[in-house]
C-alpha positions in Angstrom: -10.5 27.1 55.0 -11.3 23.7 52.7 -9.7 23.3 48.8 -12.8 22.9 46.7 -11.4 20.5 42.9 -14.1 21.5 40.3 -14.1 19.2 37.1 -16.7 19.9 33.7 -16.3 16.1 33.6 -19.4 14.1 35.1 -18.5 10.9 36.7 -19.0 8.9 33.8 -17.0 10.9 31.8 -14.2 10.3 33.8 -14.5 7.1 34.3 -14.6 6.1 30.6 -11.4 8.3 30.6 -13.9 10.6 27.2 -13.6 14.6 27.8 -14.2 17.1 25.8 -13.1 15.8 22.0 -12.9 12.2 22.3 -16.0 11.9 21.5 -16.2 14.2 18.2 -12.9 13.9 16.8 -13.4 10.9 15.2 -16.7 12.1 13.3 -14.9 15.1 12.0 -11.9 13.1 10.9 -14.0 11.1 9.4 -15.8 13.9 7.8 -12.9 15.4 6.4 -11.0 12.6 5.1 -14.7 11.6 2.5 -15.1 15.6 2.1 -10.6 15.4 0.2 -11.7 11.5 -1.1 -14.8 13.2 -3.0 -12.9 15.2 -4.8 -11.2 13.0 -7.6 -13.7 11.1 -7.0 -16.3 13.5 -8.4 -14.3 14.6 -10.3 -14.2 11.2 -12.4 -17.8 10.7 -11.2 -18.4 13.3 -13.3 -15.9 12.6 -16.6 -17.3 9.2 -16.7 -21.0 11.2 -17.5 -19.9 13.6 -19.8 -18.2 9.5 -21.2 -21.6 8.5 -21.1 -23.9 10.7 -22.6 -22.3 10.7 -25.9 -22.3 6.6 -26.4 -25.2 5.3 -27.7 -26.5 2.7 -24.6 -24.2 -0.2 -25.4 -21.4 1.6 -25.7 -22.1 3.1 -22.1 -23.5 0.2 -20.9 -19.6 -1.3 -21.8 -17.7 1.8 -20.4 -19.8 1.4 -17.0 -19.1 -2.4 -17.2 -15.0 -1.6 -17.2 -13.7 -2.7 -13.9 -12.0 0.1 -13.2 -15.0 2.7 -13.9 -16.9 0.1 -12.3 -14.5 0.7 -8.7 -14.2 4.3 -9.0 -18.2 4.5 -9.6 -18.3 2.1 -6.5 -16.6 4.2 -4.5 -18.1 7.7 -5.4 -21.4 6.3 -4.3 -20.2 4.6 -0.6 -17.6 7.7 -0.5 -20.9 10.3 -0.5 -22.9 8.0 1.0 -20.8 8.4 4.1 -20.1 12.1 3.7 -23.5 12.9 3.6 -24.2 11.0 6.0 -21.9 12.9 8.4 -23.2 16.0 7.2 -27.0 15.2 7.5 -25.9 14.6 11.0 -24.3 17.3 12.2 -26.8 19.7 10.8 -30.0 16.8 12.6 -27.7 17.4 16.2 -27.1 21.1 15.6 -30.7 22.2 14.9 -33.4 19.8 16.2 -33.4 20.3 19.9 -36.3 17.4 21.5 -34.3 14.5 21.9 -37.2 12.0 20.9 -37.7 13.8 17.5 -33.3 13.9 16.8 -33.3 10.0 17.5 -36.3 9.9 15.3 -34.1 12.2 12.5 -30.6 10.4 12.4 -32.4 7.2 12.4 -34.2 8.3 9.2 -30.9 10.1 7.7 -28.8 6.0 8.6 -32.0 4.3 6.6 -32.5 6.5 4.1 -28.5 6.8 3.4 -28.2 2.3 3.7 -31.0 2.4 0.9 -29.6 5.0 -1.5 -26.6 4.0 -1.1 -27.5 0.1 -1.8 -29.3 0.8 -4.8 -26.6 2.6 -6.4 -24.5 -0.2 -5.6 -27.2 -2.7 -6.6 -27.4 -0.4 -10.1 -23.6 -0.4 -10.6 -23.2 -4.3 -10.5 -26.2 -4.8 -12.6 -24.5 -3.0 -15.2 -20.9 -3.9 -14.0 -21.9 -7.5 -14.6 -24.2 -7.1 -17.7 -27.2 -8.8 -15.7 
């Protein structure tokens, strides 16, 4: 009687050393790290918005031009964009089953995230440098 060696890993996965839980781990940790980072950054963002809303236009611009405040805003924008992209990507991969539509949605998600993040970073830098 011959013995069969049964494995659910494809030959390509065996060669590359990629089994289950090795491909999504980085995505999982990146999403968790950005979520943890967003807590203090979101609190700082809310505090900055409250401080800016109680000032006149020039004082609000001066607040955002402060290097510490500008860096906090930039970190909030970039971290929020990365976290949002990762979250939407999970939803796309879980709920869109047509492969072509899934690829198009992932590309659209990336492009949308980049455009929004670049616009927000540009706005903060423009105000910060007083241009």
